[in-house]
Biopython code that builds the backbone (N, CA, C, O; Angstrom):
import numpy as np
from Bio.PDB.StructureBuilder import StructureBuilder

atoms = [
    (1, "MET", "N", (34.770, 144.866, 131.946)),
    (1, "MET", "CA", (34.887, 144.673, 130.300)),
    (1, "MET", "C", (35.365, 143.487, 129.877)),
    (1, "MET", "O", (34.778, 142.846, 129.004)),
    (2, "SER", "N", (36.433, 143.088, 130.426)),
    (2, "SER", "CA", (36.892, 141.736, 129.217)),
    (2, "SER", "C", (37.301, 140.907, 130.836)),
    (2, "SER", "O", (38.245, 141.112, 131.600)),
    (3, "GLY", "N", (36.196, 139.972, 130.918)),
    (3, "GLY", "CA", (37.147, 138.355, 131.525)),
    (3, "GLY", "C", (38.556, 137.905, 131.419)),
    (3, "GLY", "O", (39.495, 138.031, 132.205)),
    (4, "LYS", "N", (38.471, 137.351, 130.258)),
    (4, "LYS", "CA", (39.646, 136.768, 129.494)),
    (4, "LYS", "C", (40.378, 137.681, 129.130)),
    (4, "LYS", "O", (41.240, 137.021, 128.549)),
    (5, "GLY", "N", (40.695, 138.745, 129.031)),
    (5, "GLY", "CA", (41.765, 140.195, 129.081)),
    (5, "GLY", "C", (41.667, 139.796, 130.589)),
    (5, "GLY", "O", (42.821, 139.410, 130.779)),
    (6, "GLU", "N", (41.101, 139.665, 131.627)),
    (6, "GLU", "CA", (42.071, 139.891, 133.041)),
    (6, "GLU", "C", (42.630, 138.615, 133.152)),
    (6, "GLU", "O", (43.628, 138.655, 133.872)),
    (7, "LYS", "N", (42.363, 137.416, 132.691)),
    (7, "LYS", "CA", (42.695, 136.544, 132.839)),
    (7, "LYS", "C", (44.035, 136.323, 131.637)),
    (7, "LYS", "O", (44.690, 135.306, 131.866)),
    (8, "VAL", "N", (44.283, 136.755, 130.991)),
    (8, "VAL", "CA", (45.726, 136.638, 130.003)),
    (8, "VAL", "C", (46.616, 137.480, 130.532)),
    (8, "VAL", "O", (47.827, 137.285, 130.427)),
    (9, "LYS", "N", (45.975, 138.750, 131.307)),
    (9, "LYS", "CA", (46.961, 140.354, 132.131)),
    (9, "LYS", "C", (47.029, 140.078, 133.185)),
    (9, "LYS", "O", (47.720, 140.861, 133.838)),
    (10, "GLY", "N", (46.469, 138.996, 133.905)),
    (10, "GLY", "CA", (46.933, 138.519, 135.189)),
    (10, "GLY", "C", (46.254, 139.765, 136.158)),
    (10, "GLY", "O", (46.284, 139.470, 137.353)),
    (11, "GLU", "N", (45.953, 140.429, 136.009)),
    (11, "GLU", "CA", (45.115, 141.784, 136.784)),
    (11, "GLU", "C", (43.784, 142.363, 136.247)),
    (11, "GLU", "O", (43.430, 142.590, 135.090)),
    (12, "LYS", "N", (43.167, 142.531, 137.403)),
    (12, "LYS", "CA", (42.011, 143.114, 137.659)),
    (12, "LYS", "C", (41.677, 144.206, 136.107)),
    (12, "LYS", "O", (42.662, 144.816, 135.691)),
    (13, "TRP", "N", (40.362, 144.397, 135.353)),
    (13, "TRP", "CA", (40.151, 145.574, 134.720)),
    (13, "TRP", "C", (40.535, 146.774, 135.071)),
    (13, "TRP", "O", (41.097, 147.706, 134.496)),
    (14, "GLU", "N", (40.093, 146.561, 136.212)),
    (14, "GLU", "CA", (39.845, 148.115, 136.934)),
    (14, "GLU", "C", (41.267, 148.490, 136.472)),
    (14, "GLU", "O", (41.465, 149.348, 135.613)),
    (15, "GLU", "N", (42.356, 147.722, 137.161)),
    (15, "GLU", "CA", (43.635, 147.961, 137.722)),
    (15, "GLU", "C", (44.379, 148.340, 136.264)),
    (15, "GLU", "O", (45.341, 149.102, 136.350)),
    (16, "PHE", "N", (44.036, 147.906, 135.065)),
    (16, "PHE", "CA", (44.517, 148.533, 133.482)),
    (16, "PHE", "C", (43.970, 149.687, 132.929)),
    (16, "PHE", "O", (44.489, 150.515, 132.180)),
    (17, "ARG", "N", (42.797, 149.626, 133.424)),
    (17, "ARG", "CA", (41.887, 149.955, 132.338)),
    (17, "ARG", "C", (42.000, 151.844, 131.690)),
    (17, "ARG", "O", (41.914, 152.207, 130.517)),
    (18, "ASP", "N", (42.180, 152.604, 132.763)),
    (18, "ASP", "CA", (42.670, 153.566, 132.901)),
    (18, "ASP", "C", (44.386, 153.895, 132.807)),
    (18, "ASP", "O", (44.910, 154.891, 133.305)),
    (19, "ARG", "N", (45.194, 152.690, 131.965)),
    (19, "ARG", "CA", (46.732, 152.990, 131.951)),
    (19, "ARG", "C", (46.412, 153.382, 130.783)),
    (19, "ARG", "O", (45.375, 153.014, 130.230)),
    (20, "HIS", "N", (47.505, 154.404, 130.115)),
    (20, "HIS", "CA", (47.189, 155.111, 128.790)),
    (20, "HIS", "C", (47.858, 154.098, 128.305)),
    (20, "HIS", "O", (48.637, 153.552, 129.087)),
    (21, "GLY", "N", (47.725, 153.402, 126.495)),
    (21, "GLY", "CA", (48.208, 152.826, 126.261)),
    (21, "GLY", "C", (48.544, 151.002, 126.729)),
    (21, "GLY", "O", (49.331, 150.131, 126.360)),
    (22, "ASP", "N", (47.860, 151.076, 127.342)),
    (22, "ASP", "CA", (47.853, 149.508, 127.559)),
    (22, "ASP", "C", (47.325, 148.812, 126.649)),
    (22, "ASP", "O", (46.367, 149.110, 125.936)),
    (23, "GLY", "N", (48.120, 147.603, 126.664)),
    (23, "GLY", "CA", (48.067, 146.297, 126.046)),
    (23, "GLY", "C", (46.198, 145.758, 126.434)),
    (23, "GLY", "O", (45.293, 145.720, 125.601)),
    (24, "GLY", "N", (46.137, 145.566, 127.243)),
    (24, "GLY", "CA", (45.356, 144.944, 127.822)),
    (24, "GLY", "C", (43.906, 145.331, 127.378)),
    (24, "GLY", "O", (43.187, 144.447, 126.913)),
    (25, "ARG", "N", (43.380, 146.794, 127.517)),
    (25, "ARG", "CA", (42.624, 147.047, 127.470)),
    (25, "ARG", "C", (42.545, 147.573, 126.310)),
    (25, "ARG", "O", (41.378, 147.773, 125.973)),
    (26, "ASN", "N", (43.637, 148.006, 125.254)),
    (26, "ASN", "CA", (43.469, 147.930, 123.753)),
    (26, "ASN", "C", (42.913, 146.843, 123.240)),
    (26, "ASN", "O", (41.867, 146.972, 122.604)),
    (27, "LEU", "N", (43.386, 145.813, 123.379)),
    (27, "LEU", "CA", (43.451, 144.549, 123.026)),
    (27, "LEU", "C", (41.750, 144.207, 123.053)),
    (27, "LEU", "O", (41.080, 143.930, 122.058)),
    (28, "ALA", "N", (41.122, 144.330, 124.824)),
    (28, "ALA", "CA", (39.455, 144.346, 124.518)),
    (28, "ALA", "C", (39.058, 145.307, 123.650)),
    (28, "ALA", "O", (38.326, 144.771, 122.817)),
    (29, "LEU", "N", (39.239, 146.972, 123.344)),
    (29, "LEU", "CA", (38.332, 147.336, 122.753)),
    (29, "LEU", "C", (38.766, 146.325, 120.793)),
    (29, "LEU", "O", (38.177, 145.761, 119.870)),
    (30, "TYR", "N", (39.751, 146.604, 121.110)),
    (30, "TYR", "CA", (39.779, 145.878, 119.417)),
    (30, "TYR", "C", (39.026, 144.533, 119.404)),
    (30, "TYR", "O", (38.524, 144.374, 118.291)),
    (31, "LEU", "N", (38.821, 143.727, 120.060)),
    (31, "LEU", "CA", (37.830, 142.410, 120.102)),
    (31, "LEU", "C", (36.549, 142.720, 120.269)),
    (31, "LEU", "O", (35.642, 142.110, 119.703)),
    (32, "GLY", "N", (36.370, 143.745, 121.102)),
    (32, "GLY", "CA", (35.027, 144.608, 121.524)),
    (32, "GLY", "C", (34.371, 144.884, 120.080)),
    (32, "GLY", "O", (33.301, 144.512, 119.599)),
    (33, "ARG", "N", (35.273, 145.571, 119.640)),
    (33, "ARG", "CA", (35.705, 146.058, 117.574)),
    (33, "ARG", "C", (35.082, 145.338, 116.883)),
    (33, "ARG", "O", (33.921, 145.374, 116.475)),
    (34, "ARG", "N", (36.083, 144.500, 116.722)),
    (34, "ARG", "CA", (36.052, 143.186, 115.513)),
    (34, "ARG", "C", (35.344, 142.248, 115.894)),
    (34, "ARG", "O", (34.671, 141.721, 115.008)),
    (35, "GLU", "N", (35.230, 141.754, 117.134)),
    (35, "GLU", "CA", (34.186, 140.115, 117.212)),
    (35, "GLU", "C", (32.978, 141.060, 117.542)),
    (35, "GLU", "O", (31.903, 140.850, 116.980)),
    (36, "GLY", "N", (33.090, 141.896, 118.265)),
    (36, "GLY", "CA", (31.540, 141.837, 119.011)),
    (36, "GLY", "C", (31.000, 142.783, 117.881)),
    (36, "GLY", "O", (29.967, 142.249, 117.477)),
    (37, "GLY", "N", (31.204, 143.836, 117.252)),
    (37, "GLY", "CA", (30.827, 144.872, 116.446)),
    (37, "GLY", "C", (30.286, 145.844, 117.078)),
    (37, "GLY", "O", (29.230, 146.264, 116.605)),
    (38, "LEU", "N", (30.759, 146.418, 118.172)),
    (38, "LEU", "CA", (30.925, 146.782, 118.762)),
    (38, "LEU", "C", (30.839, 148.200, 118.182)),
    (38, "LEU", "O", (31.378, 148.168, 117.076)),
    (39, "THR", "N", (30.299, 149.672, 118.521)),
    (39, "THR", "CA", (30.190, 150.890, 118.075)),
    (39, "THR", "C", (31.265, 151.446, 118.775)),
    (39, "THR", "O", (31.522, 151.097, 119.927)),
    (40, "LEU", "N", (32.045, 152.457, 118.040)),
    (40, "LEU", "CA", (33.108, 153.422, 119.055)),
    (40, "LEU", "C", (32.745, 153.951, 120.322)),
    (40, "LEU", "O", (33.455, 154.004, 121.326)),
    (41, "ALA", "N", (31.248, 154.445, 120.146)),
    (41, "ALA", "CA", (30.370, 155.062, 121.238)),
    (41, "ALA", "C", (30.492, 153.740, 122.442)),
    (41, "ALA", "O", (31.088, 153.811, 123.517)),
    (42, "GLU", "N", (29.779, 152.617, 121.920)),
    (42, "GLU", "CA", (29.708, 152.110, 122.630)),
    (42, "GLU", "C", (31.024, 151.480, 123.739)),
    (42, "GLU", "O", (30.831, 151.234, 124.930)),
    (43, "LEU", "N", (32.114, 151.336, 123.146)),
    (43, "LEU", "CA", (33.530, 151.122, 123.479)),
    (43, "LEU", "C", (33.973, 151.977, 124.704)),
    (43, "LEU", "O", (34.613, 151.609, 125.689)),
    (44, "ALA", "N", (33.460, 153.248, 124.392)),
    (44, "ALA", "CA", (33.708, 154.288, 125.068)),
    (44, "ALA", "C", (33.193, 154.210, 126.134)),
    (44, "ALA", "O", (34.043, 154.439, 126.995)),
    (45, "LYS", "N", (31.716, 153.895, 126.782)),
    (45, "LYS", "CA", (31.121, 153.955, 127.241)),
    (45, "LYS", "C", (31.361, 152.753, 128.327)),
    (45, "LYS", "O", (31.521, 152.822, 129.546)),
    (46, "GLY", "N", (31.328, 151.659, 127.470)),
    (46, "GLY", "CA", (31.929, 150.123, 128.175)),
    (46, "GLY", "C", (33.601, 150.417, 128.742)),
    (46, "GLY", "O", (33.903, 149.835, 129.784)),
    (47, "ALA", "N", (34.270, 150.969, 128.327)),
    (47, "ALA", "CA", (35.674, 151.006, 128.665)),
    (47, "ALA", "C", (35.722, 152.487, 129.544)),
    (47, "ALA", "O", (36.848, 152.842, 129.891)),
    (48, "GLY", "N", (34.738, 153.235, 129.864)),
    (48, "GLY", "CA", (34.832, 154.210, 130.802)),
    (48, "GLY", "C", (35.925, 155.285, 129.997)),
    (48, "GLY", "O", (36.701, 155.736, 130.839)),
    (49, "LEU", "N", (36.154, 155.714, 128.906)),
    (49, "LEU", "CA", (36.977, 156.406, 128.178)),
    (49, "LEU", "C", (35.767, 157.829, 127.888)),
    (49, "LEU", "O", (34.543, 157.948, 127.944)),
    (50, "LYS", "N", (36.933, 158.732, 127.565)),
    (50, "LYS", "CA", (35.913, 160.194, 127.311)),
    (50, "LYS", "C", (35.433, 160.045, 126.208)),
    (50, "LYS", "O", (34.962, 161.151, 125.944)),
    (51, "GLY", "N", (35.264, 159.455, 125.469)),
    (51, "GLY", "CA", (34.823, 159.365, 124.156)),
    (51, "GLY", "C", (35.284, 158.465, 122.516)),
    (51, "GLY", "O", (36.216, 157.660, 122.488)),
    (52, "GLU", "N", (34.663, 158.714, 121.604)),
    (52, "GLU", "CA", (35.240, 157.719, 120.612)),
    (52, "GLU", "C", (36.455, 158.113, 120.276)),
    (52, "GLU", "O", (37.364, 157.287, 120.360)),
    (53, "ALA", "N", (36.774, 159.626, 119.767)),
    (53, "ALA", "CA", (38.002, 160.110, 119.598)),
    (53, "ALA", "C", (39.056, 159.055, 120.436)),
    (53, "ALA", "O", (40.072, 158.737, 119.817)),
    (54, "SER", "N", (38.923, 158.654, 121.422)),
    (54, "SER", "CA", (39.902, 157.934, 122.902)),
    (54, "SER", "C", (40.053, 156.520, 122.058)),
    (54, "SER", "O", (41.162, 156.056, 121.793)),
    (55, "VAL", "N", (38.792, 155.873, 121.659)),
    (55, "VAL", "CA", (39.155, 154.406, 121.579)),
    (55, "VAL", "C", (39.420, 154.295, 119.564)),
    (55, "VAL", "O", (39.947, 153.361, 118.961)),
    (56, "ALA", "N", (38.983, 155.268, 119.115)),
    (56, "ALA", "CA", (39.986, 155.226, 117.743)),
    (56, "ALA", "C", (41.233, 155.676, 117.576)),
    (56, "ALA", "O", (41.822, 155.707, 116.495)),
    (57, "MET", "N", (41.853, 156.187, 119.080)),
    (57, "MET", "CA", (43.889, 156.195, 119.204)),
    (57, "MET", "C", (43.579, 155.024, 119.242)),
    (57, "MET", "O", (43.468, 154.460, 118.153)),
    (58, "CYS", "N", (43.380, 154.400, 120.233)),
    (58, "CYS", "CA", (43.374, 153.222, 121.091)),
    (58, "CYS", "C", (43.511, 152.277, 119.705)),
    (58, "CYS", "O", (44.622, 151.785, 119.510)),
    (59, "LEU", "N", (42.718, 152.069, 118.981)),
    (59, "LEU", "CA", (42.570, 150.954, 118.298)),
    (59, "LEU", "C", (43.438, 151.369, 116.786)),
    (59, "LEU", "O", (43.603, 150.515, 115.915)),
    (60, "ARG", "N", (43.864, 152.562, 116.663)),
    (60, "ARG", "CA", (45.002, 152.730, 115.741)),
    (60, "ARG", "C", (46.437, 151.865, 116.447)),
    (60, "ARG", "O", (47.180, 151.052, 115.897)),
    (61, "ARG", "N", (46.466, 152.376, 117.782)),
    (61, "ARG", "CA", (47.654, 152.180, 117.852)),
    (61, "ARG", "C", (47.709, 150.369, 118.709)),
    (61, "ARG", "O", (48.801, 149.894, 119.022)),
    (62, "PHE", "N", (46.615, 149.725, 118.922)),
    (62, "PHE", "CA", (46.865, 148.274, 118.956)),
    (62, "PHE", "C", (46.862, 147.678, 117.323)),
    (62, "PHE", "O", (47.242, 146.523, 117.133)),
    (63, "GLY", "N", (46.517, 148.335, 116.435)),
    (63, "GLY", "CA", (46.785, 147.429, 115.210)),
    (63, "GLY", "C", (47.941, 147.711, 114.427)),
    (63, "GLY", "O", (48.163, 146.989, 113.455)),
    (64, "ALA", "N", (49.116, 149.145, 114.845)),
    (64, "ALA", "CA", (50.271, 149.111, 114.631)),
    (64, "ALA", "C", (51.031, 148.388, 115.539)),
    (64, "ALA", "O", (52.086, 147.992, 115.043)),
    (65, "ARG", "N", (50.845, 148.057, 116.785)),
    (65, "ARG", "CA", (51.286, 147.209, 118.042)),
    (65, "ARG", "C", (51.592, 145.573, 117.291)),
    (65, "ARG", "O", (52.573, 144.830, 117.261)),
    (66, "LEU", "N", (49.951, 145.490, 116.644)),
    (66, "LEU", "CA", (49.701, 143.872, 115.815)),
    (66, "LEU", "C", (50.782, 143.760, 114.734)),
    (66, "LEU", "O", (51.365, 142.689, 114.562)),
    (67, "ASP", "N", (51.067, 144.879, 113.982)),
    (67, "ASP", "CA", (52.244, 144.606, 113.091)),
    (67, "ASP", "C", (53.582, 144.541, 112.879)),
    (67, "ASP", "O", (54.389, 144.032, 112.101)),
    (68, "GLN", "N", (53.524, 145.435, 114.118)),
    (68, "GLN", "CA", (55.180, 145.141, 114.969)),
    (68, "GLN", "C", (55.433, 143.980, 115.594)),
    (68, "GLN", "O", (56.405, 143.325, 115.217)),
    (69, "ASP", "N", (54.574, 143.483, 116.713)),
    (69, "ASP", "CA", (55.302, 142.834, 117.774)),
    (69, "ASP", "C", (54.136, 141.356, 117.636)),
    (69, "ASP", "O", (52.907, 141.347, 117.716)),
    (70, "PRO", "N", (55.172, 140.133, 117.388)),
    (70, "PRO", "CA", (55.028, 139.132, 117.093)),
    (70, "PRO", "C", (53.529, 138.415, 118.728)),
    (70, "PRO", "O", (52.485, 137.762, 118.738)),
    (71, "ALA", "N", (54.237, 138.970, 119.545)),
    (71, "ALA", "CA", (54.051, 138.260, 121.074)),
    (71, "ALA", "C", (52.921, 139.015, 121.279)),
    (71, "ALA", "O", (52.243, 138.720, 122.263)),
    (72, "GLU", "N", (52.425, 140.271, 120.303)),
    (72, "GLU", "CA", (50.685, 140.574, 120.441)),
    (72, "GLU", "C", (50.117, 140.045, 119.913)),
    (72, "GLU", "O", (49.072, 139.774, 120.503)),
    (73, "ARG", "N", (50.221, 139.514, 118.609)),
    (73, "ARG", "CA", (49.672, 138.621, 117.605)),
    (73, "ARG", "C", (49.364, 137.642, 118.926)),
    (73, "ARG", "O", (48.442, 137.583, 119.738)),
    (74, "GLU", "N", (50.252, 137.114, 118.781)),
    (74, "GLU", "CA", (50.061, 135.218, 119.615)),
    (74, "GLU", "C", (48.938, 135.899, 120.770)),
    (74, "GLU", "O", (47.833, 135.362, 120.698)),
    (75, "ARG", "N", (49.042, 136.915, 121.743)),
    (75, "ARG", "CA", (48.184, 137.325, 122.500)),
    (75, "ARG", "C", (46.565, 137.691, 122.130)),
    (75, "ARG", "O", (45.527, 137.577, 122.781)),
    (76, "LEU", "N", (46.826, 138.124, 120.939)),
    (76, "LEU", "CA", (45.158, 138.050, 120.382)),
    (76, "LEU", "C", (44.917, 136.583, 120.050)),
    (76, "LEU", "O", (44.007, 136.195, 120.782)),
    (77, "THR", "N", (45.304, 135.701, 119.335)),
    (77, "THR", "CA", (44.807, 134.787, 118.969)),
    (77, "THR", "C", (44.532, 133.924, 120.317)),
    (77, "THR", "O", (43.505, 133.245, 120.299)),
    (78, "THR", "N", (45.299, 133.878, 121.428)),
    (78, "THR", "CA", (45.001, 133.018, 122.411)),
    (78, "THR", "C", (43.816, 133.296, 123.406)),
    (78, "THR", "O", (43.341, 132.492, 124.208)),
    (79, "VAL", "N", (43.315, 135.018, 123.121)),
    (79, "VAL", "CA", (41.810, 135.440, 123.926)),
    (79, "VAL", "C", (41.136, 134.988, 122.544)),
    (79, "VAL", "O", (40.131, 134.368, 122.890)),
    (80, "THR", "N", (41.197, 134.998, 121.284)),
    (80, "THR", "CA", (40.236, 135.038, 120.263)),
    (80, "THR", "C", (39.945, 133.751, 120.453)),
    (80, "THR", "O", (38.741, 133.497, 120.399)),
    (81, "GLN", "N", (40.757, 132.744, 120.685)),
    (81, "GLN", "CA", (40.584, 131.408, 121.357)),
    (81, "GLN", "C", (39.397, 131.111, 122.233)),
    (81, "GLN", "O", (38.304, 130.579, 122.042)),
    (82, "MET", "N", (39.996, 131.634, 123.240)),
    (82, "MET", "CA", (39.234, 131.764, 124.299)),
    (82, "MET", "C", (37.690, 132.057, 124.399)),
    (82, "MET", "O", (36.821, 131.697, 125.194)),
    (83, "LEU", "N", (37.694, 132.831, 123.309)),
    (83, "LEU", "CA", (36.174, 133.802, 123.211)),
    (83, "LEU", "C", (35.196, 132.715, 122.762)),
    (83, "LEU", "O", (34.009, 132.604, 123.069)),
    (84, "ILE", "N", (36.128, 131.739, 121.773)),
    (84, "ILE", "CA", (35.086, 130.486, 120.682)),
    (84, "ILE", "C", (34.440, 129.829, 121.535)),
    (84, "ILE", "O", (35.021, 129.216, 122.431)),
    (85, "VAL", "N", (33.034, 129.843, 121.396)),
    (85, "VAL", "CA", (32.271, 128.617, 122.356)),
    (85, "VAL", "C", (31.802, 127.429, 121.464)),
    (85, "VAL", "O", (31.298, 127.386, 120.342)),
    (86, "ARG", "N", (32.160, 126.467, 122.388)),
    (86, "ARG", "CA", (32.199, 125.111, 121.997)),
    (86, "ARG", "C", (31.085, 124.604, 122.376)),
    (86, "ARG", "O", (30.546, 124.767, 123.470)),
    (87, "SER", "N", (30.579, 123.753, 121.167)),
    (87, "SER", "CA", (29.001, 123.216, 121.692)),
    (87, "SER", "C", (29.182, 121.980, 121.642)),
    (87, "SER", "O", (28.272, 121.210, 121.949)),
]
sb = StructureBuilder()
sb.init_structure("model")
sb.init_model(0)
sb.init_chain("A")
sb.init_seg("    ")
for serial, (resi, resn, name, xyz) in enumerate(atoms, 1):
    if name == "N":
        sb.init_residue(resn, " ", resi, " ")
    sb.init_atom(name, np.array(xyz, "f"), 0.0, 1.0, " ", f" {name:<3s}", serial, name[0])
structure = sb.get_structure()
């Protein structure tokens, strides 16, 4: 789901995807929602989560983490910049 997230985390998606509360997984979900405009159902399917409620919880957790953790905000900025396509 997230090659850029893998690069930042230094792990393969499959290694951290199912890790409850993992910042990398939640970052990928957040970007999919915010930058990609994906629905909760699309995110759940793509991430292999049980359903929309699971995704919503991950997004709430990640939002709270962004509010409290400057390092997480920096990670978000780094990954977002990596997604910018330069022509």
